[in-house]
Backbone bond lengths (Angstrom), bond angles and torsions (degrees), N, CA, C in turn:
res aa  C-N    CA-C-N  psi(-1)  N-CA   C-N-CA  omega(-1)  CA-C   N-CA-C  phi
1 M - - - 1.416 - - 1.477 110.80 -
2 F 1.284 120.13 -49.47 1.488 124.47 -178.97 1.435 113.33 -62.34
3 K 1.343 115.43 -34.81 1.514 121.79 177.89 1.571 109.43 -67.03
4 N 1.340 120.02 -36.64 1.404 121.05 172.79 1.551 113.60 -63.93
5 F 1.242 117.39 -35.38 1.567 118.30 175.78 1.535 109.73 -67.91
6 L 1.334 114.01 -38.38 1.510 114.69 178.23 1.540 110.93 -68.32
7 L 1.287 119.49 -41.37 1.502 120.28 176.70 1.509 112.17 -62.43
8 V 1.338 121.91 -39.41 1.339 124.40 -178.92 1.545 107.27 -69.39
9 G 1.382 114.24 -44.92 1.472 120.02 -175.07 1.493 111.82 -66.05
10 L 1.306 118.38 -40.17 1.526 123.85 -179.97 1.618 107.16 -66.83
11 G 1.360 114.37 -44.10 1.430 119.47 -178.32 1.439 108.43 -64.07
12 G 1.401 118.37 -46.67 1.478 119.81 176.59 1.440 115.55 -58.24
13 A 1.337 123.11 -39.46 1.447 125.54 176.74 1.505 110.60 -62.36
14 I 1.350 116.54 -42.89 1.481 118.35 177.62 1.457 110.87 -66.53
15 G 1.322 122.47 -39.84 1.394 125.82 -178.58 1.601 110.05 -68.15
16 S 1.272 117.28 -39.56 1.461 119.28 175.85 1.501 115.08 -63.73
17 M 1.335 112.52 -39.26 1.514 119.80 176.58 1.524 109.25 -65.93
18 L 1.281 118.04 -40.49 1.460 117.96 179.33 1.528 112.62 -67.68
19 R 1.314 115.37 -40.63 1.499 120.32 174.09 1.535 114.03 -59.35
20 Y 1.306 114.85 -36.96 1.459 120.77 -179.86 1.588 105.93 -66.66
21 A 1.417 116.87 -41.79 1.368 121.91 -176.53 1.543 110.83 -66.78
22 F 1.279 115.27 -30.09 1.498 119.08 173.57 1.524 110.91 -69.51
23 Y 1.291 118.06 -42.75 1.472 120.13 172.63 1.525 112.88 -54.28
24 L 1.303 116.15 -39.79 1.498 119.25 -175.33 1.604 109.70 -74.15
25 L 1.348 109.55 -32.47 1.526 114.20 -176.26 1.493 111.21 -84.25
26 I 1.259 118.55 -35.51 1.549 123.17 -168.04 1.557 106.56 -111.37
27 T 1.334 118.76 89.93 1.428 121.07 174.66 1.524 111.60 -116.94
28 V 1.324 117.75 111.79 1.412 119.45 -177.31 1.592 105.15 -130.84
29 K 1.320 118.01 130.79 1.478 117.68 -179.80 1.516 107.54 -77.18
30 N 1.283 112.79 152.26 1.447 124.26 173.20 1.558 116.32 78.56
31 F 1.447 113.90 -5.56 1.479 110.53 175.43 1.531 103.76 -161.08
32 P 1.360 112.44 133.15 1.459 118.78 -179.02 1.495 120.83 -74.91
33 F 1.337 114.34 64.19 1.447 115.75 -175.30 1.517 115.17 -63.84
34 A 1.202 123.77 -29.75 1.470 125.52 177.39 1.545 111.64 -55.64
35 T 1.318 117.34 -52.75 1.435 120.76 -179.92 1.534 111.39 -68.45
36 L 1.314 118.53 -40.07 1.498 119.32 175.32 1.537 108.05 -63.91
37 T 1.279 122.41 -36.42 1.498 122.14 177.69 1.443 108.30 -69.45
38 V 1.248 126.52 -48.68 1.458 122.10 -178.05 1.551 111.45 -63.86
39 N 1.301 114.63 -38.63 1.534 116.25 -176.63 1.551 107.95 -68.92
40 I 1.322 120.40 -34.34 1.427 122.53 -179.88 1.473 111.45 -71.25
41 A 1.379 113.70 -45.86 1.472 121.72 -179.04 1.587 108.87 -66.44
42 G 1.313 114.96 -39.22 1.453 114.49 178.99 1.529 113.90 -70.70
43 S 1.331 117.09 -31.52 1.452 120.36 172.31 1.423 114.44 -64.33
44 F 1.354 117.58 -37.00 1.516 122.08 175.93 1.464 110.96 -63.37
45 V 1.344 116.72 -46.19 1.538 126.56 179.25 1.501 105.96 -60.68
46 I 1.301 122.93 -50.18 1.438 124.81 -178.81 1.546 108.89 -57.67
47 G 1.333 118.37 -42.53 1.460 117.50 176.89 1.459 113.48 -62.35
48 L 1.400 116.43 -41.50 1.410 116.83 174.87 1.571 116.38 -55.55
49 V 1.430 108.57 -50.82 1.484 115.03 178.07 1.482 110.99 -55.99
50 L 1.217 120.63 -54.23 1.528 124.19 -175.41 1.513 109.78 -57.72
51 A 1.394 119.79 -37.43 1.452 119.48 177.56 1.455 112.16 -71.23
52 L 1.343 118.50 -36.91 1.469 124.05 179.02 1.554 107.02 -61.26
53 S 1.310 114.71 -47.88 1.486 117.18 -174.70 1.463 112.02 -65.83
54 L 1.312 118.99 -25.89 1.471 123.72 175.00 1.508 112.80 -79.94
55 K 1.314 113.79 -40.31 1.482 119.92 -171.72 1.579 112.43 -78.83
56 D 1.364 113.29 -36.19 1.504 119.93 -170.27 1.535 107.83 -117.08
57 D 1.350 118.43 109.53 1.510 120.85 177.60 1.554 108.27 -60.50
58 S 1.294 122.13 -27.21 1.404 121.45 -176.27 1.578 112.38 -81.03
59 F 1.292 116.33 -5.92 1.453 120.22 174.71 1.582 106.25 -74.56
60 L 1.232 114.10 97.79 1.478 123.19 -172.43 1.528 113.74 -65.99
61 N 1.299 113.94 148.60 1.407 121.53 172.47 1.485 116.07 -51.05
62 N 1.392 113.59 -30.79 1.447 122.83 -178.42 1.579 107.91 -65.96
63 W 1.356 119.14 -38.96 1.423 121.88 179.11 1.515 111.19 -68.20
64 K 1.384 114.06 -40.38 1.426 119.84 177.28 1.462 112.50 -63.64
65 L 1.329 121.60 -40.79 1.364 121.13 174.78 1.467 114.93 -64.82
66 F 1.381 118.82 -43.23 1.471 125.82 -177.45 1.498 107.58 -67.41
67 L 1.400 121.28 -46.03 1.428 120.72 -172.17 1.545 112.12 -83.21
68 A 1.362 112.49 -51.72 1.506 113.20 -174.59 1.538 115.93 -80.08
69 T 1.294 115.38 -50.29 1.447 118.80 179.49 1.496 111.64 -73.73
70 G 1.309 120.71 -44.24 1.475 126.15 178.82 1.464 116.66 -75.13
71 I 1.374 118.16 -76.71 1.415 119.55 -177.42 1.541 115.67 -58.31
72 C 1.357 115.20 -51.54 1.431 117.91 -177.97 1.511 113.17 -71.84
73 G 1.394 118.09 -24.49 1.379 119.33 178.40 1.521 110.10 -76.65
74 G 1.320 117.48 -30.69 1.496 120.78 176.52 1.499 110.43 -82.40
75 F 1.264 121.65 -26.83 1.431 127.63 -172.63 1.481 109.07 -81.67
76 T 1.342 118.57 -48.34 1.441 120.55 -177.75 1.603 107.05 -87.67
77 T 1.323 110.85 162.41 1.566 111.86 -173.69 1.492 106.03 -156.21
78 F 1.360 114.83 116.54 1.438 119.97 170.44 1.470 113.31 -83.66
79 S 1.329 113.12 -27.72 1.531 115.33 177.56 1.549 112.49 -68.22
80 A 1.282 117.49 -34.48 1.480 117.56 174.78 1.510 112.06 -68.09
81 L 1.391 115.93 -39.25 1.424 119.60 175.84 1.504 112.02 -59.15
82 S 1.335 115.25 -41.34 1.529 120.44 177.15 1.530 111.30 -64.10
83 A 1.340 115.27 -48.20 1.528 116.83 -179.99 1.435 111.86 -64.61
84 E 1.393 120.26 -40.08 1.428 119.10 -179.97 1.570 112.86 -64.71
85 N 1.327 113.30 -37.52 1.467 118.27 177.77 1.505 111.78 -67.28
86 M 1.356 118.24 -34.93 1.382 117.97 174.46 1.502 115.58 -65.08
87 T 1.287 115.22 -38.30 1.477 123.22 177.40 1.597 106.38 -63.31
88 L 1.393 115.91 -47.70 1.426 115.29 178.24 1.513 115.75 -58.26
89 L 1.399 112.80 -43.28 1.543 117.29 -179.90 1.493 113.86 -67.78
90 Q 1.327 116.88 -32.51 1.474 123.65 175.33 1.474 112.60 -68.58
91 S 1.350 116.51 -29.62 1.483 120.39 177.10 1.487 112.93 -88.85
92 G 1.396 114.63 4.89 1.461 115.52 178.15 1.482 117.91 79.73
93 K 1.385 114.71 9.84 1.475 118.90 -178.88 1.540 108.23 -94.94
94 Y 1.262 113.62 71.08 1.470 121.90 -174.15 1.542 112.43 -69.57
95 F 1.302 120.52 -41.17 1.447 122.29 173.11 1.502 113.25 -59.25
96 T 1.331 115.38 -48.17 1.469 121.09 -178.14 1.545 111.42 -60.05
97 A 1.343 116.49 -39.56 1.482 123.37 179.61 1.492 107.29 -67.51
98 L 1.290 120.35 -46.42 1.569 123.91 -179.30 1.494 105.93 -63.74
99 L 1.319 119.41 -42.44 1.440 121.73 -178.96 1.502 109.09 -61.03
100 Y 1.310 117.91 -50.45 1.489 123.75 -178.20 1.590 109.32 -60.65
101 I 1.284 115.95 -47.66 1.549 115.13 178.39 1.581 110.17 -60.70
102 A 1.317 117.34 -43.68 1.440 119.07 -178.56 1.539 113.04 -66.02
103 L 1.407 115.81 -40.40 1.419 117.37 179.08 1.581 110.38 -66.47
104 S 1.329 114.11 -42.09 1.482 119.98 -179.14 1.473 111.22 -55.66
105 I 1.325 116.80 -50.09 1.448 121.50 -176.14 1.550 112.02 -72.10
106 V 1.268 119.18 -51.91 1.463 122.25 -179.18 1.501 113.17 -63.57
107 L 1.362 115.59 -51.90 1.512 116.94 -179.83 1.563 112.31 -69.78
108 G 1.344 116.80 -29.78 1.436 118.80 175.21 1.535 115.16 -63.21
109 I 1.403 112.56 -46.92 1.480 116.34 175.53 1.518 113.01 -68.61
110 A 1.341 118.30 -34.48 1.457 121.33 179.02 1.596 107.24 -69.60
111 A 1.219 118.52 -37.44 1.535 121.28 178.06 1.386 108.39 -62.50
112 A 1.293 120.15 -49.02 1.608 126.43 -176.77 1.476 104.78 -61.36
113 W 1.299 120.67 -45.74 1.476 123.91 -177.40 1.566 109.70 -60.98
114 F 1.348 112.35 -47.36 1.460 120.87 -175.61 1.533 107.05 -61.57
115 G 1.350 114.00 -53.10 1.513 117.79 -178.94 1.540 110.27 -56.57
116 F 1.302 118.16 -45.74 1.463 118.23 179.54 1.528 112.82 -61.23
117 N 1.368 117.81 -41.62 1.484 123.83 177.95 1.573 114.33 -66.47
118 V 1.341 112.32 -27.94 1.507 113.98 179.22 1.522 108.14 -64.00
119 I 1.327 115.23 -42.70 1.477 119.74 -178.64 1.472 112.67 -74.20
120 K 1.384 116.36 -45.70 1.431 125.15 -173.22 1.530 111.52 -58.60
121 S 1.383 116.66 -35.59 1.505 122.77 -175.39 1.499 110.90 -63.38
């Protein structure tokens, strides 16, 4: 049990540092591309990990905890998406907020589906 906490914690630290690197690299005014990018990329990776865990019995639960719960959990962020949308709404940028919400949901699910099917095929 303690080992699982360490795997998730280590993965979460790595994922959080990667997310921060994206924020430093991707800065665009008027649209939160960094958060959108990490959420879509993280959804794709989670799709890959889930498919690997179903396809390959040797894909241990440890790897699933480290990669999906840890790295992807630290890398992607719903709280940042929520905060950025609140900022957009408070600034009166209603269309941008709705576009960001729609893209995050649709592209996130599509990326997870695509990642899953890359491994499944």
